[in-house]
PQR file with spaces between the fields and no chain letter, atoms N, CA, C, O and H, PARSE charges and radii, in Angstrom:
ATOM       1  N    MET     1      14.683   51.736  129.913 -0.4000 1.5000
ATOM       2  CA   MET     1      15.132   51.662  131.185 -0.0000 2.0000
ATOM       3  C    MET     1      15.738   53.044  131.622  0.5500 1.7000
ATOM       4  O    MET     1      16.643   53.587  130.988 -0.5500 1.4000
ATOM       5  N    SER     2      15.259   53.487  132.574 -0.4000 1.5000
ATOM       6  CA   SER     2      15.762   54.669  133.195 -0.0000 2.0000
ATOM       7  C    SER     2      17.008   54.474  134.042  0.5500 1.7000
ATOM       8  O    SER     2      17.242   53.452  134.686 -0.5500 1.4000
ATOM       9  H    SER     2      14.524   53.047  133.089  0.4000 1.0000
ATOM      10  N    LYS     3      17.856   55.647  133.978 -0.4000 1.5000
ATOM      11  CA   LYS     3      19.044   55.506  134.910 -0.0000 2.0000
ATOM      12  C    LYS     3      19.260   56.845  135.414  0.5500 1.7000
ATOM      13  O    LYS     3      18.949   57.811  134.717 -0.5500 1.4000
ATOM      14  H    LYS     3      17.666   56.478  133.454  0.4000 1.0000
ATOM      15  N    LEU     4      19.804   56.998  136.650 -0.4000 1.5000
ATOM      16  CA   LEU     4      19.925   58.392  137.286 -0.0000 2.0000
ATOM      17  C    LEU     4      21.364   58.673  137.225  0.5500 1.7000
ATOM      18  O    LEU     4      22.246   57.865  137.514 -0.5500 1.4000
ATOM      19  H    LEU     4      20.057   56.214  137.216  0.4000 1.0000
ATOM      20  N    ILE     5      21.556   60.033  136.778 -0.4000 1.5000
ATOM      21  CA   ILE     5      22.718   60.801  136.567 -0.0000 2.0000
ATOM      22  C    ILE     5      22.819   61.825  137.446  0.5500 1.7000
ATOM      23  O    ILE     5      22.016   62.758  137.419 -0.5500 1.4000
ATOM      24  H    ILE     5      20.839   60.690  136.543  0.4000 1.0000
ATOM      25  N    ARG     6      24.006   61.743  138.480 -0.4000 1.5000
ATOM      26  CA   ARG     6      24.146   62.958  139.310 -0.0000 2.0000
ATOM      27  C    ARG     6      24.870   63.972  138.652  0.5500 1.7000
ATOM      28  O    ARG     6      25.808   63.640  137.927 -0.5500 1.4000
ATOM      29  H    ARG     6      24.658   60.985  138.502  0.4000 1.0000
ATOM      30  N    VAL     7      24.545   65.275  138.811 -0.4000 1.5000
ATOM      31  CA   VAL     7      25.312   66.331  138.248 -0.0000 2.0000
ATOM      32  C    VAL     7      25.556   67.376  139.299  0.5500 1.7000
ATOM      33  O    VAL     7      24.883   67.341  140.329 -0.5500 1.4000
ATOM      34  H    VAL     7      23.783   65.544  139.400  0.4000 1.0000
ATOM      35  N    GLU     8      26.513   68.352  139.108 -0.4000 1.5000
ATOM      36  CA   GLU     8      26.581   69.369  140.085 -0.0000 2.0000
ATOM      37  C    GLU     8      25.431   70.366  139.762  0.5500 1.7000
ATOM      38  O    GLU     8      24.803   70.307  138.705 -0.5500 1.4000
ATOM      39  H    GLU     8      27.060   68.381  138.271  0.4000 1.0000
ATOM      40  N    GLY     9      25.188   71.306  140.756 -0.4000 1.5000
ATOM      41  CA   GLY     9      24.269   72.342  140.690 -0.0000 2.0000
ATOM      42  C    GLY     9      24.304   73.260  139.571  0.5500 1.7000
ATOM      43  O    GLY     9      23.285   73.663  139.010 -0.5500 1.4000
ATOM      44  H    GLY     9      25.699   71.354  141.615  0.4000 1.0000
ATOM      45  N    GLU    10      25.600   73.620  139.217 -0.4000 1.5000
ATOM      46  CA   GLU    10      25.667   74.430  138.244 -0.0000 2.0000
ATOM      47  C    GLU    10      25.533   73.885  136.722  0.5500 1.7000
ATOM      48  O    GLU    10      25.222   74.594  135.765 -0.5500 1.4000
ATOM      49  H    GLU    10      26.428   73.292  139.672  0.4000 1.0000
ATOM      50  N    THR    11      25.805   72.586  136.672 -0.4000 1.5000
ATOM      51  CA   THR    11      25.445   71.661  135.505 -0.0000 2.0000
ATOM      52  C    THR    11      23.960   71.709  135.151  0.5500 1.7000
ATOM      53  O    THR    11      23.409   72.004  134.091 -0.5500 1.4000
ATOM      54  H    THR    11      26.058   72.010  137.450  0.4000 1.0000
ATOM      55  N    TYR    12      23.360   71.256  136.594 -0.4000 1.5000
ATOM      56  CA   TYR    12      21.896   71.141  136.478 -0.0000 2.0000
ATOM      57  C    TYR    12      21.189   72.561  135.857  0.5500 1.7000
ATOM      58  O    TYR    12      20.325   72.523  134.981 -0.5500 1.4000
ATOM      59  H    TYR    12      23.808   71.016  137.455  0.4000 1.0000
ATOM      60  N    ASP    13      21.607   73.584  136.349 -0.4000 1.5000
ATOM      61  CA   ASP    13      21.178   74.906  136.243 -0.0000 2.0000
ATOM      62  C    ASP    13      21.291   75.171  134.655  0.5500 1.7000
ATOM      63  O    ASP    13      20.287   75.480  134.014 -0.5500 1.4000
ATOM      64  H    ASP    13      22.308   73.615  137.061  0.4000 1.0000
ATOM      65  N    ARG    14      22.329   75.062  134.157 -0.4000 1.5000
ATOM      66  CA   ARG    14      22.852   75.015  132.694 -0.0000 2.0000
ATOM      67  C    ARG    14      21.879   74.140  131.814  0.5500 1.7000
ATOM      68  O    ARG    14      21.362   74.609  130.800 -0.5500 1.4000
ATOM      69  H    ARG    14      23.145   74.811  134.677  0.4000 1.0000
ATOM      70  N    LEU    15      21.676   72.988  132.196 -0.4000 1.5000
ATOM      71  CA   LEU    15      20.722   72.247  131.508 -0.0000 2.0000
ATOM      72  C    LEU    15      19.406   72.548  131.590  0.5500 1.7000
ATOM      73  O    LEU    15      18.666   72.407  130.615 -0.5500 1.4000
ATOM      74  H    LEU    15      22.096   72.607  133.019  0.4000 1.0000
ATOM      75  N    GLU    16      18.943   73.031  132.866 -0.4000 1.5000
ATOM      76  CA   GLU    16      17.690   73.533  132.987 -0.0000 2.0000
ATOM      77  C    GLU    16      17.284   74.753  131.971  0.5500 1.7000
ATOM      78  O    GLU    16      16.177   74.952  131.470 -0.5500 1.4000
ATOM      79  H    GLU    16      19.544   73.145  133.658  0.4000 1.0000
ATOM      80  N    ALA    17      18.469   75.502  131.808 -0.4000 1.5000
ATOM      81  CA   ALA    17      18.275   76.844  131.103 -0.0000 2.0000
ATOM      82  C    ALA    17      18.170   76.428  129.606  0.5500 1.7000
ATOM      83  O    ALA    17      17.584   77.161  128.809 -0.5500 1.4000
ATOM      84  H    ALA    17      19.368   75.340  132.215  0.4000 1.0000
ATOM      85  N    MET    18      18.761   75.206  129.208 -0.4000 1.5000
ATOM      86  CA   MET    18      18.776   74.751  127.653 -0.0000 2.0000
ATOM      87  C    MET    18      17.490   74.130  127.414  0.5500 1.7000
ATOM      88  O    MET    18      17.130   73.949  126.251 -0.5500 1.4000
ATOM      89  H    MET    18      19.238   74.611  129.854  0.4000 1.0000
ATOM      90  N    LYS    19      16.785   73.797  128.353 -0.4000 1.5000
ATOM      91  CA   LYS    19      15.477   73.075  128.043 -0.0000 2.0000
ATOM      92  C    LYS    19      14.509   74.016  127.494  0.5500 1.7000
ATOM      93  O    LYS    19      14.378   75.143  127.970 -0.5500 1.4000
ATOM      94  H    LYS    19      17.078   73.945  129.297  0.4000 1.0000
ATOM      95  N    ARG    20      13.792   73.568  126.458 -0.4000 1.5000
ATOM      96  CA   ARG    20      12.572   74.313  125.932 -0.0000 2.0000
ATOM      97  C    ARG    20      11.336   73.694  126.327  0.5500 1.7000
ATOM      98  O    ARG    20      11.249   72.525  126.704 -0.5500 1.4000
ATOM      99  H    ARG    20      13.898   72.652  126.071  0.4000 1.0000
ATOM     100  N    ARG    21      10.303   74.573  126.223 -0.4000 1.5000
ATOM     101  CA   ARG    21       9.015   73.973  126.623 -0.0000 2.0000
ATOM     102  C    ARG    21       8.645   72.594  126.268  0.5500 1.7000
ATOM     103  O    ARG    21       8.760   72.151  125.125 -0.5500 1.4000
ATOM     104  H    ARG    21      10.373   75.522  125.917  0.4000 1.0000
ATOM     105  N    GLY    22       8.203   71.931  127.264 -0.4000 1.5000
ATOM     106  CA   GLY    22       7.870   70.443  126.862 -0.0000 2.0000
ATOM     107  C    GLY    22       9.017   69.412  126.799  0.5500 1.7000
ATOM     108  O    GLY    22       8.802   68.200  126.811 -0.5500 1.4000
ATOM     109  H    GLY    22       8.110   72.291  128.192  0.4000 1.0000
ATOM     110  N    GLU    23      10.323   69.995  126.727 -0.4000 1.5000
ATOM     111  CA   GLU    23      11.324   69.081  126.613 -0.0000 2.0000
ATOM     112  C    GLU    23      11.913   68.614  128.055  0.5500 1.7000
ATOM     113  O    GLU    23      11.915   69.387  129.013 -0.5500 1.4000
ATOM     114  H    GLU    23      10.497   70.980  126.718  0.4000 1.0000
ATOM     115  N    THR    24      12.397   67.324  128.127 -0.4000 1.5000
ATOM     116  CA   THR    24      13.025   66.837  129.341 -0.0000 2.0000
ATOM     117  C    THR    24      14.505   66.935  129.357  0.5500 1.7000
ATOM     118  O    THR    24      15.053   67.250  128.301 -0.5500 1.4000
ATOM     119  H    THR    24      12.396   66.697  127.349  0.4000 1.0000
ATOM     120  N    PHE    25      15.177   66.724  130.334 -0.4000 1.5000
ATOM     121  CA   PHE    25      16.433   66.651  130.368 -0.0000 2.0000
ATOM     122  C    PHE    25      17.163   65.628  129.370  0.5500 1.7000
ATOM     123  O    PHE    25      18.265   65.826  128.859 -0.5500 1.4000
ATOM     124  H    PHE    25      14.732   66.468  131.193  0.4000 1.0000
ATOM     125  N    ASP    26      16.425   64.599  129.202 -0.4000 1.5000
ATOM     126  CA   ASP    26      16.851   63.557  128.255 -0.0000 2.0000
ATOM     127  C    ASP    26      16.935   64.124  126.747  0.5500 1.7000
ATOM     128  O    ASP    26      17.817   63.749  125.974 -0.5500 1.4000
ATOM     129  H    ASP    26      15.530   64.438  129.618  0.4000 1.0000
ATOM     130  N    HIS    27      16.083   64.927  126.447 -0.4000 1.5000
ATOM     131  CA   HIS    27      15.931   65.533  125.054 -0.0000 2.0000
ATOM     132  C    HIS    27      17.389   66.503  125.088  0.5500 1.7000
ATOM     133  O    HIS    27      18.238   66.350  124.209 -0.5500 1.4000
ATOM     134  H    HIS    27      15.367   65.231  127.075  0.4000 1.0000
ATOM     135  N    VAL    28      17.536   67.338  126.013 -0.4000 1.5000
ATOM     136  CA   VAL    28      18.633   68.128  126.105 -0.0000 2.0000
ATOM     137  C    VAL    28      19.854   67.438  125.890  0.5500 1.7000
ATOM     138  O    VAL    28      20.584   67.839  124.983 -0.5500 1.4000
ATOM     139  H    VAL    28      16.847   67.462  126.727  0.4000 1.0000
ATOM     140  N    ILE    29      20.201   66.437  126.598 -0.4000 1.5000
ATOM     141  CA   ILE    29      21.392   65.738  126.638 -0.0000 2.0000
ATOM     142  C    ILE    29      21.400   64.858  125.283  0.5500 1.7000
ATOM     143  O    ILE    29      22.527   64.649  124.835 -0.5500 1.4000
ATOM     144  H    ILE    29      19.608   66.111  127.335  0.4000 1.0000
ATOM     145  N    ARG    30      20.494   64.400  124.681 -0.4000 1.5000
ATOM     146  CA   ARG    30      20.535   63.607  123.465 -0.0000 2.0000
ATOM     147  C    ARG    30      21.131   64.840  122.365  0.5500 1.7000
ATOM     148  O    ARG    30      22.101   64.730  121.616 -0.5500 1.4000
ATOM     149  H    ARG    30      19.578   64.569  125.045  0.4000 1.0000
ATOM     150  N    ASP    31      20.307   65.921  122.516 -0.4000 1.5000
ATOM     151  CA   ASP    31      20.755   66.908  121.456 -0.0000 2.0000
ATOM     152  C    ASP    31      22.189   67.303  121.624  0.5500 1.7000
ATOM     153  O    ASP    31      22.924   67.296  120.637 -0.5500 1.4000
ATOM     154  H    ASP    31      19.518   66.011  123.124  0.4000 1.0000
ATOM     155  N    MET    32      22.648   67.651  122.817 -0.4000 1.5000
ATOM     156  CA   MET    32      24.092   67.901  122.957 -0.0000 2.0000
ATOM     157  C    MET    32      25.080   66.764  122.654  0.5500 1.7000
ATOM     158  O    MET    32      26.213   67.000  122.235 -0.5500 1.4000
ATOM     159  H    MET    32      22.051   67.656  123.620  0.4000 1.0000
ATOM     160  N    LEU    33      24.620   65.528  122.876 -0.4000 1.5000
ATOM     161  CA   LEU    33      25.375   64.270  122.235 -0.0000 2.0000
ATOM     162  C    LEU    33      25.393   64.313  120.753  0.5500 1.7000
ATOM     163  O    LEU    33      26.440   64.105  120.140 -0.5500 1.4000
ATOM     164  H    LEU    33      23.700   65.335  123.216  0.4000 1.0000
ATOM     165  N    ASP    34      24.272   64.576  120.153 -0.4000 1.5000
ATOM     166  CA   ASP    34      24.197   64.602  118.714 -0.0000 2.0000
ATOM     167  C    ASP    34      25.023   65.720  118.028  0.5500 1.7000
ATOM     168  O    ASP    34      25.566   65.500  116.945 -0.5500 1.4000
ATOM     169  H    ASP    34      23.421   64.746  120.651  0.4000 1.0000
ATOM     170  N    SER    35      25.124   66.952  118.672 -0.4000 1.5000
ATOM     171  CA   SER    35      25.763   67.974  118.208 -0.0000 2.0000
ATOM     172  C    SER    35      27.294   67.826  118.595  0.5500 1.7000
ATOM     173  O    SER    35      28.157   68.402  117.933 -0.5500 1.4000
ATOM     174  H    SER    35      24.683   67.130  119.552  0.4000 1.0000
ATOM     175  N    ARG    36      27.582   67.076  119.632 -0.4000 1.5000
ATOM     176  CA   ARG    36      29.046   66.724  119.731 -0.0000 2.0000
ATOM     177  C    ARG    36      29.623   65.972  118.564  0.5500 1.7000
ATOM     178  O    ARG    36      30.719   66.243  118.074 -0.5500 1.4000
ATOM     179  H    ARG    36      26.880   66.609  120.169  0.4000 1.0000
ATOM     180  N    LEU    37      28.665   64.818  118.058 -0.4000 1.5000
ATOM     181  CA   LEU    37      29.045   63.800  117.207 -0.0000 2.0000
ATOM     182  C    LEU    37      29.289   64.787  115.899  0.5500 1.7000
ATOM     183  O    LEU    37      30.285   64.717  115.178 -0.5500 1.4000
ATOM     184  H    LEU    37      27.774   64.599  118.456  0.4000 1.0000
ATOM     185  N    SER    38      28.342   65.593  115.750 -0.4000 1.5000
ATOM     186  CA   SER    38      28.203   66.387  114.357 -0.0000 2.0000
ATOM     187  C    SER    38      29.501   67.378  114.412  0.5500 1.7000
ATOM     188  O    SER    38      30.098   67.613  113.362 -0.5500 1.4000
ATOM     189  H    SER    38      27.533   65.650  116.335  0.4000 1.0000
ATOM     190  N    VAL    39      29.932   67.954  115.634 -0.4000 1.5000
ATOM     191  CA   VAL    39      31.157   68.697  115.665 -0.0000 2.0000
ATOM     192  C    VAL    39      32.422   67.933  115.237  0.5500 1.7000
ATOM     193  O    VAL    39      33.286   68.398  114.494 -0.5500 1.4000
ATOM     194  H    VAL    39      29.447   67.763  116.488  0.4000 1.0000
ATOM     195  N    PHE    40      32.434   66.537  115.867 -0.4000 1.5000
ATOM     196  CA   PHE    40      33.699   65.750  115.587 -0.0000 2.0000
ATOM     197  C    PHE    40      33.691   65.438  113.955  0.5500 1.7000
ATOM     198  O    PHE    40      34.684   65.615  113.250 -0.5500 1.4000
ATOM     199  H    PHE    40      31.732   66.159  116.471  0.4000 1.0000
ATOM     200  N    GLN    41      32.474   64.967  113.489 -0.4000 1.5000
ATOM     201  CA   GLN    41      32.531   64.808  111.905 -0.0000 2.0000
ATOM     202  C    GLN    41      32.793   65.800  111.268  0.5500 1.7000
ATOM     203  O    GLN    41      33.323   65.523  110.192 -0.5500 1.4000
ATOM     204  H    GLN    41      31.667   64.823  114.062  0.4000 1.0000
ATOM     205  N    LEU    42      32.614   67.187  111.509 -0.4000 1.5000
ATOM     206  CA   LEU    42      32.914   68.344  110.878 -0.0000 2.0000
ATOM     207  C    LEU    42      34.402   68.589  110.933  0.5500 1.7000
ATOM     208  O    LEU    42      35.111   68.904  109.978 -0.5500 1.4000
ATOM     209  H    LEU    42      32.183   67.412  112.383  0.4000 1.0000
ATOM     210  N    VAL    43      34.778   68.398  112.193 -0.4000 1.5000
ATOM     211  CA   VAL    43      36.307   68.423  112.340 -0.0000 2.0000
ATOM     212  C    VAL    43      37.209   67.531  111.475  0.5500 1.7000
ATOM     213  O    VAL    43      38.259   67.873  110.933 -0.5500 1.4000
ATOM     214  H    VAL    43      34.202   68.142  112.969  0.4000 1.0000
ATOM     215  N    ASP    44      36.644   66.389  111.443 -0.4000 1.5000
ATOM     216  CA   ASP    44      37.286   65.319  110.613 -0.0000 2.0000
ATOM     217  C    ASP    44      37.251   65.803  108.980  0.5500 1.7000
ATOM     218  O    ASP    44      38.216   65.608  108.242 -0.5500 1.4000
ATOM     219  H    ASP    44      35.790   66.112  111.884  0.4000 1.0000
ATOM     220  N    VAL    45      36.103   66.407  108.563 -0.4000 1.5000
ATOM     221  CA   VAL    45      36.086   66.778  107.283 -0.0000 2.0000
ATOM     222  C    VAL    45      37.173   68.025  107.025  0.5500 1.7000
ATOM     223  O    VAL    45      37.963   68.106  106.084 -0.5500 1.4000
ATOM     224  H    VAL    45      35.319   66.566  109.163  0.4000 1.0000
ATOM     225  N    LEU    46      37.027   68.797  107.918 -0.4000 1.5000
ATOM     226  CA   LEU    46      37.854   69.966  107.797 -0.0000 2.0000
ATOM     227  C    LEU    46      39.364   69.692  107.799  0.5500 1.7000
ATOM     228  O    LEU    46      40.132   70.214  106.991 -0.5500 1.4000
ATOM     229  H    LEU    46      36.386   68.732  108.683  0.4000 1.0000
ATOM     230  N    GLU    47      39.746   68.812  108.790 -0.4000 1.5000
ATOM     231  CA   GLU    47      41.159   68.254  108.725 -0.0000 2.0000
ATOM     232  C    GLU    47      41.482   67.668  107.446  0.5500 1.7000
ATOM     233  O    GLU    47      42.503   68.024  106.857 -0.5500 1.4000
ATOM     234  H    GLU    47      39.122   68.388  109.446  0.4000 1.0000
ATOM     235  N    GLY    48      40.629   66.717  106.918 -0.4000 1.5000
ATOM     236  CA   GLY    48      40.845   66.210  105.553 -0.0000 2.0000
ATOM     237  C    GLY    48      41.106   67.303  104.627  0.5500 1.7000
ATOM     238  O    GLY    48      42.134   67.286  103.950 -0.5500 1.4000
ATOM     239  H    GLY    48      39.800   66.428  107.397  0.4000 1.0000
ATOM     240  N    LYS    49      40.274   68.239  104.541 -0.4000 1.5000
ATOM     241  CA   LYS    49      40.336   69.107  103.535 -0.0000 2.0000
ATOM     242  C    LYS    49      41.699   69.861  103.719  0.5500 1.7000
ATOM     243  O    LYS    49      42.328   70.129  102.695 -0.5500 1.4000
ATOM     244  H    LYS    49      39.439   68.253  105.091  0.4000 1.0000
ATOM     245  N    ALA    50      42.215   70.230  104.956 -0.4000 1.5000
ATOM     246  CA   ALA    50      43.439   70.902  105.204 -0.0000 2.0000
ATOM     247  C    ALA    50      44.558   70.147  104.566  0.5500 1.7000
ATOM     248  O    ALA    50      45.381   70.647  103.800 -0.5500 1.4000
ATOM     249  H    ALA    50      41.704   70.012  105.788  0.4000 1.0000
ATOM     250  N    ARG    51      44.514   68.757  104.990 -0.4000 1.5000
ATOM     251  CA   ARG    51      45.599   67.910  104.570 -0.0000 2.0000
ATOM     252  C    ARG    51      45.706   67.872  102.994  0.5500 1.7000
ATOM     253  O    ARG    51      46.774   67.856  102.381 -0.5500 1.4000
ATOM     254  H    ARG    51      43.845   68.350  105.613  0.4000 1.0000
ATOM     255  N    TYR    52      44.459   67.860  102.430 -0.4000 1.5000
ATOM     256  CA   TYR    52      44.501   67.726  100.889 -0.0000 2.0000
ATOM     257  C    TYR    52      44.955   69.126  100.385  0.5500 1.7000
ATOM     258  O    TYR    52      45.667   69.197   99.383 -0.5500 1.4000
ATOM     259  H    TYR    52      43.591   67.873  102.927  0.4000 1.0000
ATOM     260  N    ALA    53      44.581   70.185  101.023 -0.4000 1.5000
ATOM     261  CA   ALA    53      45.141   71.506  100.497 -0.0000 2.0000
ATOM     262  C    ALA    53      46.704   71.464  100.543  0.5500 1.7000
ATOM     263  O    ALA    53      47.414   71.799   99.595 -0.5500 1.4000
ATOM     264  H    ALA    53      44.003   70.128  101.837  0.4000 1.0000
ATOM     265  N    ASP    54      47.130   71.046  101.670 -0.4000 1.5000
ATOM     266  CA   ASP    54      48.703   70.906  101.861 -0.0000 2.0000
ATOM     267  C    ASP    54      49.242   70.076  101.039  0.5500 1.7000
ATOM     268  O    ASP    54      50.400   70.363  100.737 -0.5500 1.4000
ATOM     269  H    ASP    54      46.553   70.774  102.440  0.4000 1.0000
ATOM     270  N    TRP    55      48.767   69.053  100.523 -0.4000 1.5000
ATOM     271  CA   TRP    55      49.213   68.050   99.665 -0.0000 2.0000
ATOM     272  C    TRP    55      49.212   68.637   98.172  0.5500 1.7000
ATOM     273  O    TRP    55      50.151   68.495   97.388 -0.5500 1.4000
ATOM     274  H    TRP    55      47.826   68.820  100.769  0.4000 1.0000
ATOM     275  N    LYS    56      48.132   69.252   97.921 -0.4000 1.5000
ATOM     276  CA   LYS    56      47.937   70.001   96.637 -0.0000 2.0000
ATOM     277  C    LYS    56      49.107   71.177   96.390  0.5500 1.7000
ATOM     278  O    LYS    56      49.680   71.406   95.325 -0.5500 1.4000
ATOM     279  H    LYS    56      47.369   69.367   98.558  0.4000 1.0000
ATOM     280  N    ALA    57      49.276   71.770   97.511 -0.4000 1.5000
ATOM     281  CA   ALA    57      50.188   72.918   97.524 -0.0000 2.0000
ATOM     282  C    ALA    57      51.535   72.427   97.245  0.5500 1.7000
ATOM     283  O    ALA    57      52.305   73.056   96.520 -0.5500 1.4000
ATOM     284  H    ALA    57      48.810   71.584   98.376  0.4000 1.0000
ATOM     285  N    GLU    58      51.847   71.284   97.821 -0.4000 1.5000
ATOM     286  CA   GLU    58      53.203   70.651   97.666 -0.0000 2.0000
ATOM     287  C    GLU    58      53.481   70.046   96.290  0.5500 1.7000
ATOM     288  O    GLU    58      54.567   70.069   95.710 -0.5500 1.4000
ATOM     289  H    GLU    58      51.221   70.774   98.410  0.4000 1.0000
ATOM     290  N    GLN    59      52.361   69.510   95.858 -0.4000 1.5000
ATOM     291  CA   GLN    59      52.397   69.124   94.381 -0.0000 2.0000
ATOM     292  C    GLN    59      52.758   70.372   93.263  0.5500 1.7000
ATOM     293  O    GLN    59      53.572   70.348   92.340 -0.5500 1.4000
ATOM     294  H    GLN    59      51.479   69.491   96.329  0.4000 1.0000
ATOM     295  N    ILE    60      51.962   71.325   93.643 -0.4000 1.5000
ATOM     296  CA   ILE    60      52.286   72.531   92.684 -0.0000 2.0000
ATOM     297  C    ILE    60      53.568   73.059   93.117  0.5500 1.7000
ATOM     298  O    ILE    60      54.267   73.476   92.193 -0.5500 1.4000
ATOM     299  H    ILE    60      51.301   71.344   94.393  0.4000 1.0000
ATOM     300  N    ARG    61      54.057   73.149   94.291 -0.4000 1.5000
ATOM     301  CA   ARG    61      55.424   73.526   94.460 -0.0000 2.0000
ATOM     302  C    ARG    61      56.374   72.606   93.666  0.5500 1.7000
ATOM     303  O    ARG    61      57.253   73.095   92.956 -0.5500 1.4000
ATOM     304  H    ARG    61      53.489   72.810   95.041  0.4000 1.0000
ATOM     305  N    LYS    62      56.208   71.344   93.778 -0.4000 1.5000
ATOM     306  CA   LYS    62      57.193   70.355   93.232 -0.0000 2.0000
ATOM     307  C    LYS    62      57.200   70.581   91.688  0.5500 1.7000
ATOM     308  O    LYS    62      58.262   70.531   91.068 -0.5500 1.4000
ATOM     309  H    LYS    62      55.494   70.947   94.355  0.4000 1.0000
ATOM     310  N    GLY    63      56.018   70.827   91.075 -0.4000 1.5000
ATOM     311  CA   GLY    63      55.829   71.115   89.631 -0.0000 2.0000
ATOM     312  C    GLY    63      56.448   72.258   89.374  0.5500 1.7000
ATOM     313  O    GLY    63      57.144   72.214   88.359 -0.5500 1.4000
ATOM     314  H    GLY    63      55.155   70.867   91.578  0.4000 1.0000
ATOM     315  N    LEU    64      56.432   73.521   90.088 -0.4000 1.5000
ATOM     316  CA   LEU    64      57.163   74.674   89.479 -0.0000 2.0000
ATOM     317  C    LEU    64      58.604   74.490   89.737  0.5500 1.7000
ATOM     318  O    LEU    64      59.414   75.019   88.976 -0.5500 1.4000
ATOM     319  H    LEU    64      55.867   73.557   90.912  0.4000 1.0000
ATOM     320  N    GLU    65      59.036   73.705   90.856 -0.4000 1.5000
ATOM     321  CA   GLU    65      60.467   73.606   90.833 -0.0000 2.0000
ATOM     322  C    GLU    65      61.038   72.682   89.674  0.5500 1.7000
ATOM     323  O    GLU    65      62.220   72.780   89.345 -0.5500 1.4000
ATOM     324  H    GLU    65      58.378   73.275   91.474  0.4000 1.0000
ATOM     325  N    ASP    66      60.217   71.825   89.090 -0.4000 1.5000
ATOM     326  CA   ASP    66      60.690   71.077   87.954 -0.0000 2.0000
ATOM     327  C    ASP    66      60.757   71.742   86.697  0.5500 1.7000
ATOM     328  O    ASP    66      61.375   71.273   85.741 -0.5500 1.4000
ATOM     329  H    ASP    66      59.256   71.746   89.357  0.4000 1.0000
ATOM     330  N    GLU    67      60.095   72.895   86.669 -0.4000 1.5000
ATOM     331  CA   GLU    67      60.063   73.769   85.426 -0.0000 2.0000
ATOM     332  C    GLU    67      61.094   74.952   85.388  0.5500 1.7000
ATOM     333  O    GLU    67      61.209   75.760   84.466 -0.5500 1.4000
ATOM     334  H    GLU    67      59.593   73.275   87.445  0.4000 1.0000
ATOM     335  N    ARG    68      61.880   74.909   86.638 -0.4000 1.5000
ATOM     336  CA   ARG    68      62.892   76.196   86.732 -0.0000 2.0000
ATOM     337  C    ARG    68      64.010   75.760   85.694  0.5500 1.7000
ATOM     338  O    ARG    68      64.423   74.614   85.519 -0.5500 1.4000
ATOM     339  H    ARG    68      61.786   74.253   87.386  0.4000 1.0000
ATOM     340  N    PRO    69      64.448   77.023   84.983 -0.5600 1.5000
ATOM     341  CA   PRO    69      65.377   76.914   84.055  0.2800 2.0000
ATOM     342  C    PRO    69      66.635   76.553   84.662  0.5500 1.7000
ATOM     343  O    PRO    69      66.999   77.050   85.728 -0.5500 1.4000
ATOM     344  N    GLY    70      67.376   75.621   83.955 -0.4000 1.5000
ATOM     345  CA   GLY    70      68.674   75.176   84.485 -0.0000 2.0000
ATOM     346  C    GLY    70      68.499   73.895   85.209  0.5500 1.7000
ATOM     347  O    GLY    70      69.474   73.177   85.432 -0.5500 1.4000
ATOM     348  H    GLY    70      67.080   75.218   83.089  0.4000 1.0000
ATOM     349  N    ASP    71      67.313   73.580   85.582 -0.4000 1.5000
ATOM     350  CA   ASP    71      66.919   72.337   86.407 -0.0000 2.0000
ATOM     351  C    ASP    71      67.037   71.127   85.245  0.5500 1.7000
ATOM     352  O    ASP    71      68.091   70.829   84.683 -0.5500 1.4000
ATOM     353  H    ASP    71      66.521   74.163   85.400  0.4000 1.0000
ATOM     354  N    ARG    72      65.984   70.615   85.050 -0.4000 1.5000
ATOM     355  CA   ARG    72      65.696   69.520   83.979 -0.0000 2.0000
ATOM     356  C    ARG    72      64.913   70.174   82.846  0.5500 1.7000
ATOM     357  O    ARG    72      63.980   70.954   83.034 -0.5500 1.4000
ATOM     358  H    ARG    72      65.128   70.857   85.507  0.4000 1.0000
ATOM     359  N    SER    73      65.382   69.782   81.625 -0.4000 1.5000
ATOM     360  CA   SER    73      64.550   70.297   80.458 -0.0000 2.0000
ATOM     361  C    SER    73      63.601   69.231   80.054  0.5500 1.7000
ATOM     362  O    SER    73      63.952   68.055   79.955 -0.5500 1.4000
ATOM     363  H    SER    73      66.141   69.148   81.472  0.4000 1.0000
ATOM     364  N    PRO    74      62.382   69.655   79.819 -0.5600 1.5000
ATOM     365  CA   PRO    74      61.484   68.870   79.367  0.2800 2.0000
ATOM     366  C    PRO    74      61.770   67.925   77.979  0.5500 1.7000
ATOM     367  O    PRO    74      61.421   66.753   77.838 -0.5500 1.4000
ATOM     368  N    MET    75      62.363   68.607   77.183 -0.4000 1.5000
ATOM     369  CA   MET    75      62.793   68.059   75.993 -0.0000 2.0000
ATOM     370  C    MET    75      64.421   68.246   75.824  0.5500 1.7000
ATOM     371  O    MET    75      65.018   69.323   75.820 -0.5500 1.4000
ATOM     372  H    MET    75      62.646   69.559   77.298  0.4000 1.0000
ATOM     373  N    PRO    76      64.949   67.026   75.696 -0.5600 1.5000
ATOM     374  CA   PRO    76      66.528   67.205   75.507  0.2800 2.0000
ATOM     375  C    PRO    76      66.950   68.017   74.266  0.5500 1.7000
ATOM     376  O    PRO    76      66.400   67.890   73.171 -0.5500 1.4000
ATOM     377  N    HIS    77      67.801   68.723   74.479 -0.4000 1.5000
ATOM     378  CA   HIS    77      68.514   69.537   73.231 -0.0000 2.0000
ATOM     379  C    HIS    77      69.412   68.710   72.419  0.5500 1.7000
ATOM     380  O    HIS    77      70.408   68.150   72.878 -0.5500 1.4000
ATOM     381  H    HIS    77      68.247   68.826   75.368  0.4000 1.0000
ATOM     382  N    VAL    78      69.000   68.648   71.109 -0.4000 1.5000
ATOM     383  CA   VAL    78      69.879   67.830   70.330 -0.0000 2.0000
ATOM     384  C    VAL    78      70.712   68.682   69.291  0.5500 1.7000
ATOM     385  O    VAL    78      70.080   69.522   68.650 -0.5500 1.4000
ATOM     386  H    VAL    78      68.191   69.103   70.736  0.4000 1.0000
ATOM     387  N    SER    79      71.886   68.567   69.093 -0.4000 1.5000
ATOM     388  CA   SER    79      72.595   69.356   68.210 -0.0000 2.0000
ATOM     389  C    SER    79      72.713   68.645   66.996  0.5500 1.7000
ATOM     390  O    SER    79      72.987   67.446   67.031 -0.5500 1.4000
ATOM     391  H    SER    79      72.399   67.885   69.614  0.4000 1.0000
ATOM     392  N    VAL    80      72.527   69.282   65.846 -0.4000 1.5000
ATOM     393  CA   VAL    80      72.494   68.785   64.591 -0.0000 2.0000
ATOM     394  C    VAL    80      73.731   69.100   63.691  0.5500 1.7000
ATOM     395  O    VAL    80      73.775   68.682   62.534 -0.5500 1.4000
ATOM     396  H    VAL    80      72.305   70.256   65.818  0.4000 1.0000
């Protein structure tokens, strides 16, 4: 089923410029929507990697703090 979408002249010109030989506006718009979805998915992946990197850095920092002299010793000292 076809639908009509009204766009401003500048938007029409930009869509027209994006069309390749034999393509319709429908093709151009579908490609743009697919690309937009891919960008959002990529952003989600990158945000996840950044959160993981932050978490990992925090774990390393905590581990280094636990190993500082004078803090906690991994083995208790026993006098004989």
